[in-house]
C-alpha positions in Angstrom: -9.6 -7.5 19.1 -9.0 -5.6 16.1 -11.4 -6.5 12.4 -11.2 -4.3 9.0 -14.4 -2.4 9.2 -14.0 -1.0 5.7 -11.7 0.8 2.3 -11.6 3.3 1.0 -9.5 5.4 -2.2 -8.5 8.2 -4.6 -6.8 7.9 -7.9 -6.5 11.4 -9.7 -8.1 11.7 -12.8 -4.6 12.0 -14.9 -4.4 9.0 -16.8 -1.1 8.3 -18.1 -0.2 5.3 -20.8 2.6 4.1 -21.9 2.1 5.5 -25.3 2.6 8.5 -23.7 5.2 8.1 -20.5 7.5 6.0 -23.4 9.2 8.6 -25.7 10.4 10.5 -22.9 12.1 7.4 -21.8 13.2 6.2 -24.6 11.8 3.0 -24.1 9.0 1.6 -26.6 5.2 0.7 -25.1 5.9 -3.3 -25.5 9.1 -2.5 -23.3 7.7 -0.7 -20.2 4.7 -3.4 -19.8 7.7 -6.7 -20.6 9.5 -4.9 -17.5 7.0 -4.4 -15.2 2.7 -5.2 -15.8 2.6 -1.6 -16.6 -0.2 -0.2 -18.5 -1.2 2.9 -17.4 -0.8 5.0 -14.6 -2.3 7.9 -12.7 0.0 11.2 -11.9 -2.0 13.8 -9.6 -2.7 17.6 -11.1 0.2 20.8 -10.1 -2.7 21.5 -6.9 -3.3 18.3 -6.0 -0.9 17.3 -2.9 -0.1 14.1 -0.9 -2.7 15.1 1.8 -5.8 16.5 -0.4 -5.1 12.5 -1.9 -5.3 11.3 1.0 -7.8 13.2 2.9 -10.6 11.9 0.0 -9.0 8.4 0.7 -10.0 8.6 4.3 -13.8 10.2 3.6 -14.6 7.9 1.3 -13.0 4.9 3.5 -15.1 6.9 6.7 -18.2 6.7 4.4 -18.6 3.4 4.0 -17.0 2.6 7.8 -20.8 4.7 8.5 -18.1 6.3 10.8 -18.1 10.2 11.0 -14.1 11.5 11.6 -14.9 12.3 15.1 -15.6 8.6 15.3 -11.6 8.0 15.6 -8.8 7.5 17.9 -6.3 7.7 15.9 -4.7 8.3 12.1 -2.0 7.0 10.9 -0.8 8.0 7.8 2.5 6.6 5.7 3.7 8.1 2.8 7.5 8.9 1.2 6.7 11.3 -1.4 5.3 14.1 1.7 5.4 17.5 -0.4 7.5 18.2 3.4 10.3 16.6 5.0 8.2 18.3 8.3 5.1 17.9 9.1 4.6 15.3 7.0 0.4 15.2 6.4 -0.9 13.4 9.0 -2.0 16.3 10.6 -2.6 18.1 7.7 -5.4 15.4 6.5 -6.6 15.5 9.9 -7.5 19.4 10.1 -8.3 18.9 6.5 -11.0 16.1 8.5 -12.3 18.5 10.7 -10.3 17.1 13.9 -8.0 19.7 16.0 -7.1 16.7 18.7 -6.8 13.3 17.2 -2.9 12.5 17.7 -3.1 12.0 13.7 1.5 10.6 13.1 3.1 10.2 10.0 4.6 6.6 8.9 7.8 7.7 6.5 8.5 4.4 5.3 7.7 4.7 1.0 5.8 1.0 0.0 5.7 -0.5 3.2 3.9 2.0 4.9 0.2 1.3 5.1 1.2 -2.7 6.0 3.1 -1.1 9.2 0.5 0.8 9.8 -2.3 -1.9 9.1 -0.3 -3.9 11.9 0.8 -1.7 14.5 -3.7 -0.6 14.5 -4.5 -4.0 15.1 -2.8 -3.9 17.8 -4.1 0.1 19.2 -7.4 -0.5 18.5 -8.5 -2.4 21.7 -7.2 0.8 23.9 -7.3 3.6 21.1 -10.6 2.3 19.3 -10.9 3.1 15.5 -8.1 4.1 13.3 -7.6 5.2 10.2 -4.5 3.8 8.1 -3.8 5.7 5.0 -0.9 5.6 2.7 -1.1 8.7 0.5 2.1 9.5 -2.1 2.8 11.0 -5.7 5.5 9.6 -6.7 5.3 11.3 -10.2 7.3 13.8 -8.2 9.8 10.8 -7.4 11.0 10.3 -10.5 13.5 11.4 -13.3 11.3 10.5 -16.6 14.6 10.5 -18.5 16.1 7.7 -20.9 19.0 7.7 -17.9 15.6 7.5 -14.9 13.6 4.8 -16.8 13.9 2.1 -14.6 11.9 3.6 -12.2 9.9 5.9 -13.9 8.0 3.3 -16.0 6.7 1.5 -12.2 5.8 5.1 -10.5 2.0 6.4 -9.8 0.1 8.6 -7.7 -2.8 7.5 -5.5 -4.1 7.1 -1.7 -5.7 3.9 0.2 -7.6 3.8 2.7 -8.9 1.2 5.9 -10.4 1.5 9.2 -9.5 -1.1 11.9 -11.9 -1.5 14.3 -11.7 -2.7 18.4 -15.7 -3.4 17.9 -17.1 -4.6 14.1 -15.6 -5.4 10.4 -16.5 -8.0 7.7 -12.9 -9.3 8.9 -10.6 -10.6 12.1 -7.2 -8.9 12.3 -5.3 -12.2 14.4 -2.0 -11.4 13.4 0.4 -9.5 12.9 4.4 -9.4 11.8 6.8 -6.4 10.8 10.6 -7.2 10.1 13.3 -4.4 9.5 17.2 -5.3 8.1 19.5 -1.8 7.7 22.3 -3.5 6.4 21.1 -3.4 2.9 18.2 0.1 3.1 20.6 2.3 0.5 19.1 0.1 -1.5 16.2 1.7 -2.4 15.8 5.3 -1.2 14.0 8.7 -1.5 16.7 11.9 -0.9 16.8 14.4 -2.7 13.8 14.5 -4.4 14.4 11.6 -6.2 13.3 8.1 -5.8 16.7 5.4 -5.9 16.5 1.9 -6.8 18.7 -0.7 -7.2 15.6 -3.5 -8.2 17.4 -6.3 -9.1 18.6 -5.7 -4.8 14.9 -5.4 -4.1 13.9 -7.9 -6.1 16.0 -10.2 -4.8 14.9 -9.1 -1.2 11.2 -8.5 -1.4 10.6 -11.7 -3.3 12.5 -13.8 -0.4 11.2 -12.0 2.4 7.4 -11.4 1.6 7.2 -15.4 1.6 8.8 -15.9 4.9 7.2 -12.9 7.0 3.8 -14.9 5.6 5.2 -18.2 5.8 5.9 -17.3 9.9 2.3 -15.9 10.4 1.3 -19.2 8.6 3.0 -21.6 10.4 2.2 -19.7 14.3 -1.8 -19.8 13.3 -1.2 -23.7 12.2 -2.7 -22.9 8.9 -2.0 -23.6 4.5 -1.2 -21.2 1.8 -3.6 -23.0 -0.3 -6.4 -22.3 3.2 -5.9 -18.7 2.1 -8.7 -16.7 -0.2 -7.0 -13.8 -1.4 -3.5 -12.1 -0.9 -3.8 -8.2 -1.0 0.1 -7.8 -1.3 2.3 -4.2 -2.1 1.3 -3.8 -6.1 5.0 -3.1 -7.0 5.8 -5.4 -9.7 3.6 -8.1 -11.8 6.5 -9.8 -11.8 6.8 -10.0 -7.6 2.8 -12.1 -7.8 4.2 -15.5 -9.5 7.3 -15.4 -7.8 5.9 -15.4 -4.5 3.0 -17.6 -5.7 5.6 -20.1 -6.9 6.9 -19.8 -3.1 4.1 -20.4 -1.0 2.9 -23.2 -4.2 -0.5 -21.2 -4.8 -1.8 -20.1 -8.0 -1.1 -16.7 -8.6 -4.9 -16.0 -9.1 -5.3 -15.6 -5.5 -3.1 -12.7 -5.9 -5.8 -9.9 -6.5 -3.6 -7.4 -9.3 -4.4 -3.5 -10.3 -0.9 -2.7 -11.2 -2.1 -2.7 -14.7 -4.5 -0.1 -14.2 -2.7 2.3 -11.5 1.3 1.1 -11.7 3.1 1.2 -8.3 2.1 3.9 -5.9 4.4 2.3 -2.5 2.5 3.0 0.5 -1.0 3.9 -1.0 -0.4 0.6 -3.3 -2.0 -2.4 -1.0 -5.2 -0.4 0.7 -6.0 0.7 -3.3 -6.1 -3.5 -3.9 -7.4 -4.3 -0.8 -9.9 -1.4 -1.5 -11.5 -2.6 -5.6 -11.1 -5.8 -4.0 -13.8 -5.7 -1.5 -16.3 -3.3 -3.8 -15.6 -5.9 -6.4 -16.3 -8.6 -3.7 -19.0 -7.3 -1.0 -20.2 -11.3 0.2 -19.0 -11.9 3.4 -16.1 -13.2 3.9 -15.7 -16.7 2.9 -11.8 -17.1 3.2 -8.8 -15.8 4.7 -7.2 -12.5 3.9 -3.5 -12.3 3.7 -2.2 -9.1 3.4 1.8 -8.4 2.6 4.1 -5.1 1.8 8.2 -4.8 1.2 10.0 -1.7 1.4 12.4 0.8 1.7 14.1 0.3 5.9 14.0 -2.1 4.4 11.3 -2.8 6.0 8.1 -5.8 5.6 5.9 -7.6 7.4 2.4 -9.2 7.3 -1.0 -9.2 8.1 -3.3 -12.0 8.6 -7.1 -11.3 9.1 -9.8 -14.3 9.3 -13.8 -14.7 8.6 -16.2 -13.9 11.5 
């Protein structure tokens, strides 16, 4: 068995508004909002790293879970914007937590990595123990803040999110998950030479089709309807995603928790940052199921279903 025990998050202090960013991109602040639904995002300071952001989110999550770092059996860290190719941030975060033997593994899957980590943790926790899943990104260092790079520069921000998956206790039980990969269109979303490149139309087309399919797969397997889900916690890619996916699943868009307007697209961190903010605002015992879903590089996508206790 596997349970969602706690979430955590960490966001840089620097706020970058559309009014600040727009002149660099040769567009208006209103154009940025109309294209993305984003009003501001956070940018890391020069002395912040993916590992330090992840460490802060991990500390907050462990505190909420009433656990110490020594209580962890594994750490899974998702990031598409690590400061170096190898080693990734997982081992650095483990060291910052004071650990020297706990396995800490990297999942270099931008946008969908924390979903993959959550799905894997739900399958491994019963044999390993408490697993810390992290998504940590500094995407502001992977964009080109120029008119030529405006289509990606308007979207991305920095931050880290965390979740503890426990085999023994929590506020919701993870009952099912699915992961999928299709490399045939992988070139539509890449990070190469320290820059993100995205064919937006291809990604939107795939994401708005694949994510509902993954969620429907879990609903069908568990003889449930989309209308039974209390809250959808998705990768915060673009505000237009939520309305399209809501229409496909035939559920109110209000069921989709959204904070992209405040933080932008924080890639693999976004789903867990959203989950932490949602849980902070809703600390009462869970009354209805949760559905997680994400889509990202690879192309990788999937979903995770959690039920009330």
